[in-house]
C-alpha positions in Angstrom: 19.9 -28.1 7.9 16.7 -28.4 9.6 15.8 -32.3 10.3 13.3 -34.6 12.0 14.1 -37.5 14.3 13.2 -40.8 12.9 11.6 -41.6 15.8 9.5 -38.4 15.6 8.7 -39.0 12.0 7.3 -42.6 13.1 5.0 -41.0 15.5 3.5 -38.0 13.2 2.4 -40.4 10.5 -0.8 -41.1 12.2 -1.2 -36.9 12.5 0.3 -36.5 9.1 -2.7 -38.4 7.5 -5.0 -36.5 9.6 -3.8 -33.1 8.7 -4.1 -34.3 4.9 -7.9 -35.1 4.9 -8.7 -31.9 7.4 -6.4 -29.1 5.7 -8.3 -30.3 2.2 -12.0 -29.3 3.9 -10.1 -25.8 5.6 -8.3 -25.3 2.0 -12.0 -25.2 1.2 -12.3 -21.9 3.0 -9.9 -20.1 1.5 -11.5 -21.2 -2.5 -14.6 -20.2 -1.2 -13.1 -16.8 0.3 -11.3 -16.2 -3.1 -14.7 -16.3 -4.7 -15.6 -13.3 -3.3 -12.5 -11.7 -2.2 -10.2 -11.1 -5.5 -6.1 -11.1 -4.2 -5.2 -10.1 -1.0 -4.1 -14.3 0.0 -2.3 -13.3 2.9 -5.1 -11.4 4.4 -7.1 -14.4 3.7 -4.6 -17.5 4.9 -3.8 -15.2 8.4 -7.6 -14.9 8.8 -8.0 -18.9 8.7 -4.6 -19.0 11.1 -6.8 -16.8 13.2 -9.7 -18.9 13.4 -7.2 -21.9 13.9 -5.5 -20.2 16.7 -8.8 -18.8 18.1 -6.3 -15.5 17.7 -8.0 -12.0 17.4 -6.0 -10.0 14.3 -5.4 -6.3 14.0 -6.1 -5.5 10.1 -4.7 -2.0 8.3 -4.7 -0.9 5.1 -6.8 2.1 3.6 -10.5 1.8 3.3 -11.9 0.2 0.1 -10.1 -3.0 0.3 -12.2 -5.1 1.4 -11.0 -6.1 5.2 -15.0 -5.7 6.4 -16.0 -7.7 3.6 -13.4 -10.9 3.8 -14.6 -10.9 7.6 -18.5 -10.8 7.3 -17.8 -13.5 4.2 -15.6 -15.8 6.2 -18.6 -15.9 9.2 -21.1 -16.7 6.3 -19.1 -19.8 5.2 -17.8 -21.3 8.9 -22.1 -20.3 9.4 -20.7 -17.9 12.6 -22.8 -15.3 13.8 -21.1 -11.6 12.9 -21.5 -8.5 14.6 -19.9 -5.7 13.1 -19.3 -2.7 15.6 -18.4 1.0 14.2 -16.3 2.8 16.2 -16.7 6.4 16.7 -15.4 8.7 19.6 -19.1 9.6 21.2 -19.5 5.0 22.0 -19.9 4.2 25.2 -18.7 0.7 26.8 -21.8 0.0 27.4 -22.2 -0.1 23.3 -20.4 -2.9 22.9 -20.5 -5.3 26.3 -24.3 -4.3 27.2 -25.6 -3.2 30.7 -28.6 -3.7 33.2 -32.0 -1.9 33.0 -34.2 -1.0 36.1 -37.5 -2.7 35.3 -40.0 -0.8 37.3 -43.0 -4.0 37.1 -40.4 -6.3 38.8 -38.5 -4.1 41.1 -35.0 -5.6 39.9 -32.6 -4.8 37.3 -32.4 -6.5 34.3 -28.9 -7.7 32.3 -29.1 -6.5 28.2 -26.4 -8.0 26.5 -24.8 -6.3 24.1 -23.6 -6.7 20.6 -20.1 -8.0 21.6 -22.0 -11.6 22.9 -21.0 -13.2 18.4 -19.0 -15.4 17.5 -16.6 -13.0 15.1 -16.5 -9.2 15.9 -15.4 -6.7 12.9 -14.4 -4.0 15.4 -14.3 -1.2 12.3 -11.9 2.1 12.9 -11.1 0.9 16.0 -9.0 4.2 16.7 -11.7 6.1 16.4 -12.8 5.3 20.1 -11.7 6.7 23.1 -9.4 4.5 25.9 -12.7 3.6 28.2 -14.1 1.8 25.1 -10.9 -0.3 23.8 -10.6 -0.8 27.2 -14.4 -2.5 27.2 -12.7 -5.4 24.8 -9.8 -6.1 27.0 -11.7 -8.4 29.3 -13.6 -10.2 26.3 -10.5 -10.5 24.4 -8.0 -12.4 27.0 -10.8 -14.5 29.4 -13.4 -14.8 27.0 -15.6 -13.4 29.1 -17.6 -10.2 29.9 -18.7 -8.7 33.3 -21.7 -6.5 33.8 -22.4 -5.4 36.6 -21.9 -7.9 39.5 -22.7 -11.0 36.9 -20.0 -12.7 34.3 -21.3 -14.0 31.4 -19.1 -16.6 28.9 -18.8 -15.7 25.1 -19.6 -17.8 22.3 -16.9 -20.5 21.3 -15.3 -19.1 19.2 -14.6 -16.0 19.9 -12.2 -13.7 17.7 -11.8 -10.0 17.7 -11.1 -8.9 13.9 -10.3 -5.0 14.1 -9.3 -2.6 11.4 -7.8 0.7 11.5 -6.6 3.5 8.9 -3.0 4.2 8.9 -2.7 7.5 7.0 -5.9 9.3 9.2 -4.5 10.8 12.4 -7.6 13.3 13.2 -9.9 12.1 15.1 -8.0 8.8 16.2 -6.9 7.4 19.5 -3.3 5.2 19.7 -4.7 1.7 21.4 -3.3 1.1 24.3 -0.1 -1.6 24.3 -2.2 -3.8 26.9 -4.7 -4.1 23.8 -2.2 -4.3 21.1 -0.7 -7.1 22.8 -4.1 -9.2 22.7 -4.0 -9.4 18.8 -2.0 -12.5 17.6 -1.5 -10.7 14.2 -1.2 -7.3 12.9 -2.0 -7.8 8.9 -1.4 -4.9 6.8 -3.4 -4.5 3.3 -2.3 -3.3 0.6 -3.2 -2.4 -3.4 -4.4 -4.9 -5.4 -2.7 -4.7 -8.6 -3.7 -3.7 -11.9 -5.2 -6.9 -12.7 -6.6 -8.4 -9.7 -8.3 -4.9 -9.8 -10.1 -5.6 -13.4 -11.2 -8.5 -12.0 -12.8 -7.1 -9.0 -14.3 -4.3 -11.9 -15.6 -7.2 -13.5 -16.9 -9.4 -10.0 -18.7 -5.6 -9.1 -20.3 -4.9 -12.7 -21.5 -8.7 -12.8 -23.4 -8.4 -9.5 -21.3 -9.7 -6.1 -25.3 -10.8 -5.1 -25.1 -13.8 -7.5 -21.5 -15.3 -6.2 -23.7 -18.2 -3.9 -21.5 -19.2 -1.6 -20.9 -23.5 -0.3 -20.3 -22.9 4.0 -18.4 -25.5 5.7 -20.0 -27.1 8.9 -18.5 -25.6 11.7 -17.6 -29.0 13.1 -14.5 -29.5 10.7 -12.7 -26.3 11.9 -13.4 -27.3 15.6 -11.5 -30.8 14.4 -9.4 -28.6 12.4 -7.7 -26.3 15.8 -7.4 -30.1 17.6 -4.6 -31.4 14.5 -3.8 -27.5 14.8 -2.7 -28.2 18.7 -1.6 -31.0 17.7 1.3 -30.4 15.5 5.0 -30.6 16.3 7.4 -28.6 16.9 11.0 -29.3 17.9 12.3 -28.1 21.2 15.0 -26.2 18.2 11.9 -24.3 16.6 11.0 -23.2 20.2 14.7 -21.8 20.8 14.9 -20.3 17.3 11.7 -18.0 18.3 12.5 -17.4 21.7 15.8 -15.7 20.0 14.0 -14.2 17.7 12.0 -12.6 20.1 14.7 -11.9 22.8 16.5 -10.2 19.6 13.7 -7.5 19.9 14.4 -6.6 23.3 18.4 -7.3 23.5 19.4 -6.8 19.9 22.6 -5.9 21.1 23.0 -9.4 22.4 22.3 -10.8 19.0 25.3 -8.9 17.4 22.5 -6.0 16.0 23.2 -2.6 16.3 19.3 -1.7 17.0 19.6 -1.0 20.6 19.0 3.3 19.9 16.4 2.4 17.7 13.8 -0.4 20.3 12.2 1.4 22.7 10.1 -1.7 23.8 10.8 -5.4 22.8 8.1 -8.0 22.1 5.9 -9.4 25.2 6.6 -13.1 25.9 2.8 -13.6 23.7 4.9 -12.6 20.7 6.6 -16.0 21.7 3.5 -17.6 22.3 1.6 -16.9 19.5 5.1 -17.0 16.6 4.6 -20.8 17.5 0.8 -21.0 17.2 0.3 -19.0 13.7 4.0 -21.5 12.6 2.0 -24.6 13.5 -1.1 -22.9 11.3 0.8 -21.9 8.7 2.0 -26.0 8.8 -1.3 -27.2 8.7 -2.0 -25.2 6.1 0.4 -26.6 3.4 -0.6 -30.3 4.7 2.2 -30.9 7.5 2.6 -32.2 11.1 5.4 -30.5 11.8 6.8 -27.1 12.4 10.1 -25.8 10.1 12.0 -22.8 10.2 10.5 -21.0 7.6 6.9 -20.9 8.5 8.0 -19.5 11.7 10.1 -17.1 9.2 6.4 -16.6 7.4 4.4 -15.0 10.2 6.8 -13.5 11.4 6.6 -9.6 10.8 2.7 -10.5 11.6 3.3 -11.2 14.8 6.4 -8.7 16.0 5.6 -5.6 13.6 2.6 -4.3 16.3 4.9 -5.3 19.7 7.8 -3.4 18.9 7.7 0.5 20.1 10.3 1.9 18.0 12.1 4.9 19.7 11.6 8.7 17.9 15.0 8.2 16.8 14.0 5.0 14.7 11.0 7.5 13.3 13.3 10.0 13.3 14.9 7.8 10.4 11.4 6.6 8.3 12.2 3.7 10.4 8.9 0.9 10.7 9.0 -2.3 12.6 9.2 -4.4 9.4 12.3 -3.2 8.6 13.9 -3.9 12.8 11.9 -7.8 12.1 14.1 -8.0 8.6 17.6 -7.3 10.1 16.5 -10.0 12.9 15.7 -12.7 11.1 18.9 -12.1 9.0 20.8 -12.0 11.6 19.8 -15.1 14.1 20.6 -18.3 13.4 18.2 -20.6 11.6 17.9 -24.3 13.3 
């Protein structure tokens, strides 16, 4: 059974008090989102986790499941600048990051910044644009900066890319480069609402969504919460647990898992980093100053599912990455 040492508990008392106060304000964001979005609690929690960890999120779900509405609502509640970019086959990198324009009156080139210079970017249907456009996001997502010509510009802080893709439409789509997929902290799968939630959605739409007035949260509260999340305690035993989980995606036989023929490539070191961060965010939202194995388990699917490349044999058997993760979580001993 996992337990914290007495010395660590004493050190965390002050942090726990701060987290208790700050988490109330952050949970207010969830409350305001739930006034607009019915159900989809996992989606809303992951969006907040992304904000707290400066992590990009890939949202996968069918049309009409409130992905765009949720992202736009999050930006308005935290008073962040928001830009929706519709990815299409004819989109050019300059349409996203900007370009240089020649000014005849001054005989100089002038930089015109693109729509990416916002706090929250909704990359709608990101897999509908070719690789050269998707790769334009790589520098922005990793370095939080953009290079136009010979000039480099810092992006606003915070800067988060929330991308959507349709899981079933393959015609006219392009697979995301592995380097880009790995830069997404989480991949969240969004499912249909249940009957009760769908009835409530209908009622709210008929009453008029424009009548809903949200109570915004000051950005300073979010910045303060981010600092607390970074300071949340994570025991070496939990770090070892995370490393074993990620290593099991690379060398499953080492852990007694018969998955060698099912996995072509396992998760990168970013998976370990992001799983620890995501577990910290989950602990914060639960009002705790320390990470437990359950926090790690809870976030494992969203952190790992897009980092495990299945083999042709696994796909032929109808397996998905979540099936692999289930077996890994069942096998790896919890500290």
